[in-house]
C-alpha positions in Angstrom: 0.0 0.0 0.0 1.3 3.4 -0.9 2.3 5.6 2.0 -0.3 8.3 2.9 1.3 11.6 1.9 -1.2 13.8 3.8 -2.7 14.4 7.2 0.7 14.9 8.9 -0.3 18.0 10.8 0.0 16.1 14.1 3.6 15.0 13.6 4.9 17.8 11.4 4.9 21.3 12.8 4.1 24.5 10.8 7.2 26.0 9.4 7.3 29.2 7.3 10.2 29.8 4.8 13.2 31.2 6.5 12.9 34.9 7.1 16.0 37.1 6.7 17.3 38.7 9.8 15.9 42.2 10.5 19.3 43.9 10.5 19.9 42.5 7.0 16.6 43.2 5.5 16.5 46.8 6.7 19.3 47.5 4.2 17.5 46.7 1.0 14.2 46.2 -0.7 14.5 42.5 -1.5 11.8 40.1 -0.4 12.2 39.1 3.2 11.2 35.4 2.9 13.4 32.8 1.3 11.9 30.2 -1.2 10.9 26.8 0.1 13.2 24.0 -1.0 11.4 21.1 -2.7 11.3 18.8 0.3 10.2 21.5 2.6 7.3 22.4 0.3 6.3 18.8 0.2 6.5 18.5 3.9 4.4 21.6 4.7 1.8 20.6 2.0 1.5 17.2 3.6 0.1 18.8 6.8 -3.2 19.5 5.0 -6.0 17.5 6.6 -7.9 17.2 3.2 -11.0 18.1 5.1 -14.5 17.5 3.7 -15.4 21.2 3.8 -12.3 23.1 2.8 -12.8 26.5 4.6 -9.5 27.7 3.0 -11.1 27.4 -0.4 -14.4 28.9 0.7 -12.7 32.0 2.2 -10.5 32.6 -0.9 -12.2 35.1 -3.1 -11.1 33.1 -6.2 -12.1 29.8 -4.5 -8.8 28.3 -5.5 -8.7 24.5 -5.2 -6.2 24.7 -2.4 -6.5 21.1 -1.0 -5.9 19.5 -4.4 -2.8 21.5 -5.2 -1.4 20.9 -1.7 -1.9 17.2 -2.2 -0.2 17.3 -5.6 2.7 19.2 -4.1 3.0 16.7 -1.3 3.1 13.9 -3.9 5.8 15.7 -5.9 3.5 16.4 -8.8 4.4 20.1 -9.1 3.5 20.6 -12.7 0.0 19.3 -12.0 -0.2 21.4 -8.8 0.7 24.5 -10.9 -2.0 23.7 -13.5 -4.6 23.4 -10.8 -3.5 26.6 -9.1 -3.4 28.5 -12.4 -6.8 27.3 -13.5 -8.6 29.7 -11.0 -5.9 32.4 -10.5 -4.3 34.5 -13.2 -1.4 35.6 -10.9 -0.8 32.9 -8.2 2.8 33.9 -7.5 1.6 37.4 -6.8 -1.2 36.4 -4.5 1.1 34.0 -2.7 3.3 37.0 -1.9 0.8 39.7 -1.0 -2.5 38.2 0.0 -3.3 38.6 3.7 -3.5 34.8 4.1 -3.9 35.3 7.9 -7.3 36.8 7.2 -8.3 34.6 4.3 -7.3 31.0 3.5 -4.8 30.3 6.3 -6.9 32.2 8.9 -9.7 29.7 8.2 -7.7 26.5 7.9 -9.3 23.7 9.9 -6.1 22.5 11.6 -5.5 26.1 12.7 -8.8 26.0 14.4 -7.8 22.8 16.2 -4.6 24.3 17.5 -2.1 22.7 15.2 -1.0 25.7 13.2 -2.3 26.5 9.7 -0.8 25.1 6.6 1.5 27.6 5.0 -0.8 28.0 1.9 0.6 31.3 0.6 4.2 30.2 0.7 3.4 26.9 -1.1 1.4 28.8 -3.7 4.3 31.1 -4.4 6.7 28.2 -4.6 4.6 26.3 -7.1 4.4 29.1 -9.6 8.0 30.3 -9.2 9.0 26.7 -9.9 6.7 26.7 -13.0 8.3 29.8 -14.4 11.8 28.3 -13.8 10.9 25.1 -15.6 9.1 26.7 -18.5 5.6 25.3 -17.5 4.0 28.7 -17.8 2.4 28.7 -21.2 2.6 31.7 -23.5 -0.7 33.4 -24.5 -1.5 31.8 -27.9 -5.2 32.1 -28.9 -6.4 29.2 -31.1 -8.0 31.8 -33.4 -8.3 35.6 -33.5 -11.6 37.4 -33.0 -12.6 40.7 -34.5 -14.1 42.1 -31.4 -12.0 44.5 -29.3 -12.1 45.5 -25.6 -10.5 48.6 -24.2 -9.4 48.4 -20.5 -8.7 51.6 -18.5 -6.2 50.8 -15.8 -3.3 48.3 -15.9 -3.7 47.2 -12.3 -4.5 43.6 -11.2 -8.2 43.8 -12.2 -7.4 45.1 -15.7 -4.5 42.7 -16.3 -6.6 39.7 -15.2 -9.4 40.6 -17.5 -6.9 41.2 -20.4 -5.3 37.8 -19.8 -8.7 35.9 -20.0 -9.9 37.9 -23.0 -6.7 37.6 -25.0 -6.5 33.9 -24.5 -9.8 33.7 -26.4 -8.5 35.8 -29.3 -10.2 39.1 -28.3 -8.2 42.2 -29.3 -7.3 44.0 -26.1 -5.9 47.5 -25.5 -5.0 48.7 -22.0 -4.8 52.4 -21.3 -2.9 53.5 -18.2 -1.6 56.9 -16.9 1.7 55.5 -15.7 4.8 54.6 -17.7 4.8 50.9 -16.5 1.9 48.5 -16.3 0.9 46.9 -13.0 -0.8 49.7 -11.1 -0.4 49.3 -7.4 1.5 46.0 -8.0 4.2 48.1 -9.7 4.2 51.4 -7.9 2.1 50.9 -4.7 3.6 47.8 -3.1 7.2 47.8 -2.0 9.7 45.3 -3.4 10.3 43.7 0.0 6.7 42.3 -0.4 6.6 41.9 -4.2 9.8 42.2 -6.2 9.2 44.0 -9.4 10.6 41.5 -11.8 7.7 39.2 -10.8 5.2 41.9 -12.0 7.2 42.8 -15.1 7.3 39.1 -16.1 3.5 39.0 -16.3 3.4 42.4 -18.1 5.8 41.0 -20.7 3.7 37.8 -21.0 0.6 39.8 -21.9 2.5 42.1 -24.3 4.1 39.1 -26.1 0.6 37.5 -26.2 -0.8 40.4 -28.2 -2.2 42.8 -25.5 -1.5 46.4 -26.6 -0.5 48.8 -23.9 -1.1 52.6 -24.2 1.0 53.9 -21.4 1.5 57.5 -20.2 -2.1 57.9 -21.3 -4.3 59.9 -19.0 -7.9 59.3 -19.9 -9.8 62.6 -20.0 -6.6 64.4 -21.0 -4.7 62.5 -23.7 -7.8 60.6 -24.9 -11.5 61.0 -24.1 -13.6 58.3 -22.6 -16.0 58.7 -25.5 -13.2 58.0 -28.0 -12.3 54.8 -26.1 -15.9 53.7 -26.2 -16.0 54.4 -30.0 -12.9 52.4 -30.7 -14.0 49.2 -28.9 -16.9 46.8 -28.6 -16.7 46.9 -24.8 -14.8 49.0 -22.2 -13.7 47.8 -18.8 -13.0 50.5 -16.2 -10.3 49.2 -13.8 -8.8 52.4 -12.5 -8.6 51.5 -8.8 -9.0 54.3 -6.2 -6.1 56.6 -5.8 -7.5 59.8 -4.2 -6.1 60.0 -0.7 -8.5 60.5 2.2 -7.8 63.9 3.7 -7.5 64.9 7.3 -9.0 68.2 8.6 -6.7 69.6 11.3 -4.5 72.7 12.0 -1.3 72.7 10.0 -2.6 70.6 7.1 -1.0 71.7 3.9 2.4 72.5 5.4 5.7 71.3 4.0 6.6 67.8 5.2 3.1 66.4 5.1 2.9 63.9 2.3 0.5 61.3 0.8 1.3 57.6 1.2 0.8 56.9 -2.5 3.3 59.6 -3.5 5.9 58.4 -1.1 5.5 54.7 -2.2 5.5 55.6 -5.9 8.7 57.6 -5.7 10.4 54.8 -3.7 9.4 52.2 -6.2 10.6 54.3 -9.1 14.0 54.5 -7.3 13.9 50.7 -7.2 13.6 50.6 -11.0 16.6 52.9 -11.2 14.7 56.0 -12.3 15.9 59.4 -11.4 13.2 61.0 -9.3 13.5 64.7 -8.4 11.2 64.4 -5.4 13.5 61.8 -3.9 16.8 63.6 -4.8 15.6 66.8 -3.3 14.8 65.0 0.0 11.1 65.8 -0.1 9.9 62.2 -0.4 13.0 60.6 1.1 13.0 59.5 4.7 16.8 59.4 5.1 17.9 61.0 8.3 14.4 62.0 9.3 12.0 61.4 12.2 9.1 59.8 10.3 5.5 59.6 11.6 3.0 57.5 9.6 -0.7 58.0 10.3 -2.9 55.0 9.6 -3.3 51.3 10.5 -3.8 49.5 7.2 -1.4 47.7 4.9 -0.5 50.9 3.1 0.7 52.3 6.4 2.8 49.2 7.0 4.3 49.6 3.6 5.2 53.2 4.4 6.8 52.5 7.8 8.9 49.6 6.5 10.0 51.7 3.4 11.0 54.5 5.7 13.2 52.1 7.7 14.9 51.0 4.5 15.5 54.6 3.4 17.4 55.3 6.5 15.0 57.2 8.8 16.4 57.9 12.2 13.1 56.9 13.8 9.8 55.6 12.5 6.5 55.7 14.5 3.0 54.7 13.4 0.0 56.4 14.9 -3.3 54.4 14.9 -6.5 55.5 16.7 -7.5 52.0 17.7 -5.6 49.2 19.4 -3.6 46.4 17.9 -6.4 43.9 17.9 -8.7 46.3 15.9 -6.3 47.5 13.2 -7.2 46.7 9.6 -3.8 45.7 8.4 -2.1 42.3 8.4 -0.8 41.2 11.8 2.0 39.5 10.1 3.0 42.9 8.6 2.9 44.5 12.0 5.2 41.9 13.4 7.6 42.4 10.5 7.6 46.1 11.0 8.3 45.8 14.8 11.2 43.4 14.1 12.6 46.1 11.8 12.4 48.8 14.4 9.1 50.5 13.9 7.4 51.8 17.0 3.6 51.7 17.1 1.6 54.2 19.1 -1.7 52.6 19.6 -4.9 54.5 20.5 -3.3 57.7 19.2 -4.7 60.1 16.6 -3.4 63.4 15.1 -5.0 66.6 16.3 -2.9 68.9 14.3 0.6 69.6 13.0 3.3 71.9 14.4 5.6 74.0 12.1 5.9 74.6 8.4 8.1 72.7 7.5 6.6 70.3 10.0 8.4 69.7 13.3 5.8 67.6 15.1 2.4 66.0 15.3 -0.1 67.1 18.0 -1.3 63.7 19.2 -4.5 63.0 21.2 -4.8 59.8 23.1 -7.8 57.6 22.6 -9.8 54.9 24.3 -12.2 52.4 22.8 -15.9 53.2 23.6 -19.2 51.8 22.4 -19.4 50.0 19.1 -20.0 52.2 16.0 -22.3 51.4 13.1 -19.9 48.7 11.8 -19.8 46.9 15.2 -16.3 48.0 16.0 -15.6 49.9 19.2 -15.4 53.6 18.4 -12.4 55.5 19.6 -13.0 58.4 22.0 -10.7 61.2 23.0 -9.1 61.1 26.4 -9.2 64.7 27.5 -5.9 66.2 28.8 -3.7 63.5 27.4 -2.4 65.4 24.4 1.3 65.5 23.5 3.6 66.5 20.6 5.4 63.8 18.7 8.5 65.1 16.9 8.6 64.6 13.2 10.4 65.8 10.1 8.2 63.9 7.7 4.6 62.9 8.2 3.0 60.4 5.8 -0.8 60.2 5.6 -1.9 56.6 5.0 -5.6 57.0 5.8 -7.0 55.1 2.9 -8.2 55.9 -0.6 -11.3 57.1 -2.3 -12.4 57.2 -5.9 -11.6 60.1 -8.2 -14.6 61.9 -9.7 -14.6 60.0 -12.9 -17.8 61.4 -14.4 -16.3 64.9 -14.2 -12.7 64.0 -15.1 -14.0 62.1 -18.2 -16.8 64.5 -19.1 -19.2 61.6 -18.8 -21.9 62.7 -16.4 -24.0 59.7 -17.4 -21.4 57.3 -15.8 -23.3 55.8 -12.9 -21.7 56.3 -9.5 -23.0 56.0 -6.0 -22.8 58.4 -3.1 -19.2 57.3 -2.3 -18.1 57.9 -5.9 -17.6 54.3 -6.8 -19.1 53.0 -10.0 -22.4 51.2 -9.9 -21.8 47.9 -11.5 -23.1 44.3 -11.3 -20.9 42.5 -8.7 -20.6 39.4 -10.9 -20.4 40.6 -14.5 -19.2 44.1 -13.8 -21.8 45.5 -16.2 -22.9 49.1 -15.7 -26.0 50.9 -16.9 -24.0 52.2 -20.0 -24.1 49.9 -22.9 -20.9 48.0 -23.4 -19.3 49.6 -20.3 -18.1 47.4 -17.4 -16.2 48.2 -14.2 -14.1 46.0 -11.9 -12.0 46.1 -8.7 -11.6 48.9 -6.3 -13.5 51.4 -8.5 -16.6 49.3 -7.7 -15.8 47.9 -4.3 -13.8 50.8 -2.8 -10.3 50.1 -1.5 -10.0 46.4 -1.3 -7.6 43.5 -1.9 -5.7 42.6 -5.0 -7.2 39.1 -5.0 -10.7 40.6 -5.2 -9.6 42.7 -8.2 -8.3 39.6 -9.9 -11.6 37.8 -9.4 -13.6 40.8 -10.7 -11.4 41.0 -13.8 -11.8 37.3 -14.6 -15.5 37.3 -14.0 -16.1 40.4 -16.1 -14.0 39.0 -18.9 -16.1 35.8 -18.8 -19.3 37.8 -19.0 -18.0 39.8 -22.0 -17.0 36.5 -23.8 -20.4 35.1 -23.2 -22.0 38.2 -24.7 -19.8 37.7 -27.7 -20.9 34.1 -28.0 -17.5 32.8 -26.9 -18.5 30.5 -24.1 -15.2 28.7 -23.6 -14.6 28.3 -19.9 -11.8 30.5 -18.7 -8.6 29.0 -17.5 -5.2 30.8 -17.6 -3.1 28.2 -19.3 
């Protein structure tokens, strides 16, 4: 009888890939986790309990067939594992790196609930696809036949790229319009290299370009080309712009020198990683070197900012968040990584105003958690008389993102938006009230996760294909 390769969670402990020491990883923007070796990937995959109701799969937005590709990995059938993984996910090596697995698949692992420590799903997912690239298993985009229909996609982020991949594999003519000089959206310019090295993203961009997807970069819709012209050129249009407008704070001192937006800070840092010459960095404006940095916010963008500041050589980095650690929206794994690297978190702290111009400090008011708000979370309340000033040379606002006013920017008042400014679209197909116009990702959901954008892009592409009469089931080969 063949030896049982699975159900080893009782005898085999959870073991993440080796993490570089904090003093070493502070010095560069390389990814902090090493790759699994083949035997270690098999070992950790073998811990899967192959449960009858796989909550890991249920809580994955893409409903990836996680138990099957874990079993195939444990059995040494890596090519098959990759094929199963790729069947439901356009970019598994990206999701394996940046998905908050502790809140999704791994956080709902059955053996985690029983106290044995979750299967390291994300690390195995990353290993499978990295191995597939190394061995040439990732197939080029080669449609069996070309179609005459064309689709224009506005936004080269994860939602737009995922839709382009699905459509192009079925022979649809695809053009992506994006305001930046490189495709990838936040994958390229919003997420630091220590979480997602840029060659991983560029490799996928190259695959799409080589497969026939046309990229119109440095193209600002509403300025360089009108939305109406894009609609006229294509049989369907997908809006996948994401949300990039920074939430503002109203407080004394706002607008002074030294108060910066998180997206600007991260974009400049990522441009430097590409080797670009960036004036805002060279001048010191968006460079944390030698500065006391305060980041305001508690999400993953705030974690990206504090960890980037450390690597740029800040003399101190503090993060202010108005709730406590248990109630912060960002990944707990990222908080731990930041603390290891020297970031100090000031919980239950909120900005009241800013001192100096250029800024020299943040007026901080201490908070406590009171009664639950409309969302069910305990609402922060000010503790009177507990204010203090936190010294700062650079303050980075990471308070979240809102949609830009697309109907005005694109001179398209008929574009349907809700009271928050996100586009009204069907959550499955992405269809809007405008004929042939679809929308996916954050511009529909509000600021959300990359994995949700990928799902939206794939689902929307499938709906468009069905409307065209191309009912072939989607699968990124």
